[in-house]
N, CA, C and O of each residue as an XYZ file, in Angstrom:
488
protein
N      10.985      7.242     -3.089
C      12.069      7.003     -2.319
C      12.698      5.695     -2.628
O      11.898      4.761     -2.590
N      13.815      5.412     -2.898
C      14.418      4.334     -3.492
C      15.016      3.580     -2.141
O      15.528      4.270     -1.260
N      14.938      2.223     -2.019
C      15.260      1.448     -0.820
C      16.041      0.388     -1.427
O      15.508     -0.358     -2.248
N      17.461      0.235     -1.040
C      18.182     -0.761     -1.405
C      17.903     -1.940     -0.678
O      17.805     -1.978      0.548
N      17.794     -2.767     -1.334
C      17.431     -4.157     -0.712
C      18.661     -5.293     -0.627
O      19.076     -5.847     -1.645
N      19.082     -5.514      0.426
C      20.452     -6.132      0.414
C      20.232     -7.721     -0.392
O      19.126     -8.261     -0.381
N      21.040     -8.149     -0.847
C      20.939     -9.372     -1.455
C      20.881    -10.616     -0.389
O      20.064    -11.526     -0.531
N      21.757    -10.576      0.621
C      21.480    -11.726      1.658
C      21.224    -10.865      3.009
O      21.692     -9.776      3.341
N      20.495    -11.565      3.545
C      20.253    -11.341      5.347
C      21.528    -10.972      6.168
O      22.445    -11.791      6.241
N      21.596     -9.953      6.689
C      23.127     -9.698      7.519
C      22.686     -9.779      8.833
O      21.598     -9.315      9.175
N      23.578    -10.429      9.724
C      23.246    -10.405     11.156
C      23.079     -8.983     11.831
O      23.911     -8.098     11.631
N      22.065     -8.816     12.570
C      22.180     -7.628     13.305
C      22.316     -7.940     14.697
O      21.560     -8.778     15.188
N      23.369     -7.248     15.540
C      23.728     -7.177     16.673
C      23.599     -5.954     17.434
O      24.305     -4.946     17.392
N      22.215     -6.303     18.389
C      21.884     -5.103     19.286
C      22.014     -5.514     20.575
O      21.669     -6.670     20.817
N      22.481     -4.758     21.566
C      22.048     -4.999     23.049
C      20.915     -4.411     23.320
O      20.504     -3.667     22.430
N      20.248     -4.507     24.304
C      18.823     -3.781     24.657
C      19.368     -2.344     25.270
O      18.683     -1.359     24.997
N      20.478     -2.166     26.030
C      20.700     -1.041     26.664
C      21.614     -0.534     26.229
O      22.388      0.009     27.018
N      21.855     -0.509     24.998
C      22.506      0.427     23.864
C      21.547      0.983     22.712
O      21.332      0.100     21.882
N      21.008      2.004     22.466
C      20.191      2.251     21.417
C      20.925      2.479     20.363
O      22.056      2.909     20.585
N      20.562      2.291     19.122
C      21.162      2.549     17.743
C      21.572      4.141     17.592
O      20.810      5.047     17.928
N      22.774      4.332     17.085
C      22.791      5.836     16.942
C      22.036      6.683     15.858
O      22.013      7.913     15.801
N      21.490      5.895     15.101
C      20.665      6.562     14.105
C      19.602      5.459     13.759
O      19.916      4.280     13.596
N      18.119      6.009     13.644
C      17.145      4.929     13.191
C      17.461      4.358     11.734
O      18.144      5.048     10.977
N      17.058      3.321     11.391
C      17.265      2.651     10.161
C      16.235      1.442      9.988
O      15.633      1.020     10.974
N      16.073      0.977      8.919
C      15.205     -0.125      8.867
C      15.627     -0.861      7.593
O      15.633     -0.432      6.439
N      16.044     -2.288      8.143
C      16.463     -3.164      7.115
C      15.175     -3.739      6.451
O      14.121     -4.001      7.030
N      15.532     -3.924      4.771
C      14.600     -4.323      4.088
C      15.085     -5.574      3.450
O      16.201     -5.581      2.931
N      14.394     -6.547      3.447
C      14.685     -7.739      2.678
C      13.406     -8.445      2.093
O      12.404     -8.785      2.722
N      13.687     -8.603      0.613
C      12.349     -9.163     -0.043
C      12.708    -10.306     -1.099
O      13.583    -10.083     -1.936
N      12.104    -11.405     -1.067
C      12.242    -12.310     -1.916
C      11.125    -13.356     -1.937
O      10.665    -13.661     -0.836
N      10.620    -13.951     -3.019
C       9.752    -14.854     -3.299
C       8.496    -14.208     -2.802
O       8.148    -14.868     -1.824
N       7.624    -13.201     -3.018
C       6.383    -13.046     -2.230
C       6.565    -12.397     -0.770
O       5.556    -11.785     -0.422
N       7.576    -12.385      0.132
C       7.766    -12.083      1.429
C       8.442    -10.778      1.161
O       9.116    -10.540      0.158
N       8.147     -9.759      2.378
C       8.946     -8.502      2.677
C       9.102     -8.707      4.212
O       8.233     -9.180      4.945
N      10.277     -8.303      4.570
C      10.967     -8.475      5.998
C      11.098     -7.076      6.204
O      11.746     -6.505      5.326
N      10.648     -6.348      7.151
C      10.978     -5.004      7.842
C      11.736     -5.096      9.017
O      11.167     -5.800      9.851
N      12.774     -4.658      9.377
C      13.353     -4.631     10.759
C      13.947     -3.636     11.298
O      15.162     -3.648     11.493
N      13.020     -2.426     11.682
C      13.489     -1.237     12.078
C      14.405     -1.442     13.421
O      14.252     -2.385     14.198
N      15.289     -0.502     13.553
C      16.360     -0.326     14.530
C      16.274      0.889     15.046
O      16.197      1.788     14.209
N      16.261      1.262     16.371
C      16.137      2.596     16.851
C      14.522      2.530     17.433
O      13.713      1.603     17.412
N      14.405      4.103     18.028
C      13.225      4.534     18.500
C      12.088      4.653     17.194
O      12.225      5.441     16.257
N      11.009      3.750     17.343
C       9.968      4.277     16.491
C       9.125      5.298     16.820
O       8.008      5.091     17.294
N       9.594      6.439     16.595
C       8.907      7.878     16.947
C       8.821      8.571     15.691
O       9.115      8.074     14.604
N       8.340      9.924     15.915
C       8.316     10.922     14.737
C       9.239     10.776     13.753
O       9.020     10.600     12.554
N      10.430     10.870     14.395
C      11.457     10.900     13.642
C      11.820      9.948     12.656
O      12.635     10.196     11.767
N      11.178      8.757     12.806
C      11.537      7.262     12.318
C      10.484      7.312     10.953
O      10.639      6.469     10.070
N       9.530      8.236     10.851
C       8.218      7.965      9.873
C       8.858      8.323      8.679
O       8.362      7.750      7.709
N       9.855      9.128      8.397
C      10.381      9.424      7.063
C      11.060      8.114      6.528
O      10.733      7.567      5.475
N      11.965      7.711      7.310
C      12.797      6.350      7.145
C      11.748      5.242      6.539
O      11.983      4.669      5.475
N      10.853      5.055      7.129
C      10.001      3.949      7.350
C       8.867      4.058      5.782
O       8.345      3.153      5.130
N       8.827      5.488      5.619
C       7.782      5.418      4.221
C       8.200      4.808      3.155
O       7.327      4.355      2.414
N       9.666      4.618      2.767
C      10.062      3.874      1.737
C       9.567      2.521      1.687
O       8.804      2.115      0.810
N      10.108      1.684      2.845
C       9.720      0.313      3.020
C       8.086      0.224      3.202
O       7.615     -0.893      2.988
N       7.250      1.170      3.536
C       5.919      1.105      3.571
C       5.455      1.101      2.109
O       4.541      0.291      1.958
N       5.760      1.683      1.098
C       5.463      1.996     -0.130
C       5.752      0.257     -0.781
O       4.993     -0.157     -1.658
N       6.604     -0.414     -0.386
C       6.958     -1.700     -0.925
C       5.959     -2.774     -0.495
O       6.331     -3.943     -0.594
N       4.654     -2.498      0.003
C       3.777     -3.316      0.404
C       2.686     -3.148     -0.465
O       1.790     -2.334     -0.240
N       2.735     -4.128     -1.774
C       1.744     -4.172     -2.708
C       1.908     -5.189     -3.118
O       2.684     -5.999     -2.613
N       0.937     -5.476     -4.547
C       1.220     -6.908     -4.924
C       2.370     -7.102     -5.849
O       2.458     -6.209     -6.692
N       3.170     -7.929     -5.904
C       2.825     -9.418     -5.614
C       3.248     -9.700     -4.189
O       3.262    -10.889     -3.867
N       3.556     -8.906     -3.388
C       3.924     -9.154     -1.727
C       2.574     -9.794     -1.229
O       1.454     -9.283     -1.209
N       3.041    -11.249     -0.767
C       1.915    -12.015      0.012
C       2.029    -11.990      1.560
O       1.115    -12.199      2.358
N       3.144    -11.737      1.794
C       3.494    -11.827      3.401
C       4.596    -10.807      3.791
O       5.655    -10.651      3.184
N       4.172    -10.110      4.941
C       5.048     -8.996      5.378
C       5.542     -9.428      7.020
O       4.754     -9.660      7.936
N       6.727     -9.457      7.094
C       7.343     -9.874      8.571
C       8.054     -8.421      8.971
O       8.846     -7.724      8.336
N       7.446     -8.250     10.284
C       7.614     -6.939     10.966
C       8.267     -7.255     12.075
O       7.535     -7.508     13.032
N       9.782     -7.344     12.311
C      10.518     -7.646     13.705
C      10.919     -6.433     14.239
O      11.717     -5.717     13.635
N      10.359     -6.074     15.511
C      10.392     -5.026     16.243
C      11.081     -5.248     17.209
O      11.006     -4.378     18.077
N      11.970     -6.375     17.487
C      13.125     -6.572     18.369
C      14.413     -5.776     18.611
O      15.044     -5.878     19.663
N      14.781     -4.976     17.592
C      15.624     -3.831     17.856
C      14.832     -2.411     18.013
O      15.559     -1.431     18.176
N      13.586     -2.217     17.984
C      13.049     -1.155     18.254
C      13.025     -0.981     20.082
O      12.206     -1.636     20.726
N      13.804     -0.233     20.636
C      13.613      0.207     22.230
C      12.337      0.537     22.376
O      11.535     -0.195     22.956
N      11.978      1.894     21.759
C      10.933      2.647     22.084
C       9.609      2.686     21.252
O       9.647      2.130     20.154
N       8.731      3.131     21.550
C       7.620      3.243     20.422
C       6.625      4.031     21.009
O       6.272      3.769     22.159
N       5.979      5.216     20.217
C       4.995      6.088     20.798
C       4.072      6.252     19.826
O       4.187      5.587     18.796
N       3.066      7.107     19.974
C       1.908      7.197     19.169
C       2.175      7.041     17.413
O       1.414      6.503     16.609
N       3.515      7.702     17.135
C       4.064      7.646     15.778
C       4.136      6.191     15.233
O       3.729      5.846     14.124
N       4.749      5.329     16.230
C       4.581      3.799     16.010
C       3.501      3.066     15.915
O       3.445      2.000     15.302
N       2.423      3.692     16.622
C       0.907      3.200     16.654
C       0.724      3.493     15.105
O       0.487      2.591     14.301
N       0.837      4.650     14.800
C       0.325      5.422     13.297
C       0.904      4.381     12.194
O       0.214      3.826     11.338
N       2.668      4.180     12.425
C       2.872      3.245     11.312
C       2.273      1.879     11.441
O       1.948      1.258     10.429
N       2.119      1.402     12.599
C       1.471     -0.039     12.265
C       0.035      0.159     11.816
O      -0.404     -0.792     11.170
N      -0.732      1.092     11.994
C      -2.019      1.142     11.494
C      -1.820      1.221     10.100
O      -2.522      0.478      9.415
N      -0.945      2.027      9.483
C      -0.803      2.341      7.826
C      -0.152      1.034      7.286
O      -0.299      0.691      6.112
N       0.662      0.230      8.298
C       1.405     -0.859      7.801
C      -0.006     -2.110      7.554
O      -0.168     -2.896      6.620
N      -0.788     -1.900      8.691
C      -1.948     -2.818      8.460
C      -2.914     -2.853      7.150
O      -3.372     -3.769      6.467
N      -3.016     -1.401      7.112
C      -4.048     -0.880      6.124
C      -3.433     -1.605      4.562
O      -4.054     -2.310      3.766
N      -2.157     -1.178      4.511
C      -1.382     -1.529      3.291
C      -1.429     -3.137      3.002
O      -1.693     -3.574      1.882
N      -1.175     -3.889      4.011
C      -1.295     -5.130      4.002
C      -2.530     -5.831      3.363
O      -2.560     -6.624      2.422
N      -3.601     -5.300      4.168
C      -5.034     -5.580      3.719
C      -5.327     -5.382      2.379
O      -5.870     -6.223      1.663
N      -4.896     -4.039      1.962
C      -5.089     -3.529      0.498
C      -4.391     -4.408     -0.497
O      -4.892     -4.572     -1.610
N      -3.267     -4.981     -0.162
C      -2.632     -5.680     -0.869
C      -2.860     -7.233     -0.980
O      -2.381     -7.975     -1.838
N      -3.679     -7.571      0.054
C      -3.994     -8.846      0.285
C      -2.700     -9.696      0.692
O      -2.484    -10.820      0.240
N      -1.909     -9.070      1.546
C      -0.667     -9.782      2.133
C      -1.156     -9.767      4.010
O      -1.929     -9.063      4.660
N      -0.230    -10.942      4.362
C      -0.422    -11.395      5.615
C       0.656    -10.752      6.477
O       1.835    -11.025      6.251
N       0.363    -10.022      7.324
C       1.292     -9.375      8.453
C       1.461    -10.267      9.455
O       0.576    -10.876     10.057
N       2.994    -10.341      9.660
C       3.539    -11.376     10.968
C       4.236     -9.990     11.829
O       4.936     -9.155     11.257
N       3.940     -9.949     13.086
C       4.684     -8.959     13.912
C       5.534     -9.722     14.986
O       4.814    -10.450     15.669
N       6.649     -9.757     15.277
C       7.512    -10.398     15.972
C       8.556     -9.416     16.699
O       9.085     -8.535     16.022
N       8.835     -9.537     17.946
C       9.926     -9.065     18.679
C       9.140     -8.040     19.402
O       9.708     -6.949     19.445
N       7.936     -8.101     20.006
C       7.287     -6.919     20.701
C       7.921     -6.934     22.011
O       7.837     -7.887     22.786
N       8.441     -6.057     22.201
C       8.800     -5.687     23.786
C       7.933     -5.133     24.789
O       6.918     -4.472     24.567
N       8.450     -5.480     26.021
C       7.235     -4.873     27.205
C       6.780     -3.624     26.914
O       5.558     -3.490     26.854
N       7.644     -2.447     26.671
C       7.153     -1.055     26.173
C       6.209     -1.082     25.276
O       5.140     -0.507     25.475
N       6.519     -1.882     23.951
C       5.402     -1.883     23.069
C       3.867     -2.433     23.328
O       2.803     -1.956     22.933
N       4.155     -3.731     24.217
C       2.730     -4.283     24.565
C       2.163     -3.305     25.775
O       0.967     -3.252     26.062
N       3.086     -2.620     26.374
C       2.162     -1.736     27.450
C       1.643     -0.666     26.777
O       0.497     -0.348     27.095
N       2.322      0.123     25.727
C       1.593      1.154     24.685
C       0.254      0.438     24.179
O      -0.850      0.912     24.446
N       0.407     -0.638     23.492
C      -0.708     -1.159     22.887
C      -1.832     -1.493     23.744
O      -3.000     -1.286     23.416
N      -1.428     -2.077     24.982
C      -2.675     -2.192     26.182
C      -3.216     -0.779     26.426
O      -4.427     -0.559     26.396
N      -2.229      0.259     26.688
C      -2.978      1.350     27.327
C      -3.873      1.985     26.306
O      -4.843      2.667     26.639
N      -3.526      1.745     25.006
C      -4.301      2.737     24.076
C      -5.743      1.804     23.508
O      -6.729      2.105     22.835
N      -5.271      0.563     24.164
C      -6.544     -0.195     23.552
C      -6.244     -0.706     22.124
O      -7.218     -1.237     21.590
N      -5.265     -0.668     21.488
C      -4.954     -0.817     20.072
C      -4.718     -2.456     19.824
O      -3.983     -3.105     20.568
N      -5.325     -2.959     18.857
C      -5.418     -4.085     18.678
C      -4.753     -4.515     17.132
O      -5.272     -4.158     16.074
N      -3.451     -5.385     17.229
C      -3.144     -5.555     16.123
C      -3.909     -6.759     15.327
O      -3.952     -7.888     15.814
N      -4.380     -6.512     14.339
C      -5.183     -7.406     13.790
C      -4.151     -8.618     12.616
O      -4.374     -8.939     11.449
N      -3.346     -8.912     13.293
C      -2.339     -9.879     12.783
C      -2.032    -10.692     13.815
O      -2.165    -10.298     14.973
N      -1.547    -12.032     13.490
C      -0.754    -12.934     14.455
C       0.395    -12.219     15.168
O       1.355    -11.858     14.488
N       0.376    -12.007     16.367
C       1.656    -11.412     16.907
C       2.457    -12.070     17.653
O       1.991    -12.519     18.700
N       3.805    -12.299     17.348
C       4.622    -13.231     18.125
C       5.123    -13.031     19.203
O       5.431    -11.899     19.578
N       5.272    -13.935     19.796
C       5.359    -13.787     21.791
C       6.956    -13.746     21.799
O       7.566    -13.652     22.864
């Protein structure tokens, strides 16, 4: 899958009460860093969209930043994605940073006993 990487980061404006019309994931890559910013519900329908960005986690990437602030809902498919992302980062020797965790994300992580093996932003 080919992922077009925009040359410059564009502003994302989302309101918490208005879901994205379709799931998408903005991707930025520069100087050994990869930023992933999914938008919409992180469920089973989102996994094919995330397959391309997941494949970008390999050397020479040293740091991966996952911003979940525009992801309103996450289910077990989201946990599957987080696990796969953590594994890819470990194999690549990249540091994973997760920011933008919402209350529903934290509740799901707590209920399942899932632990992010990364520094999670508050």
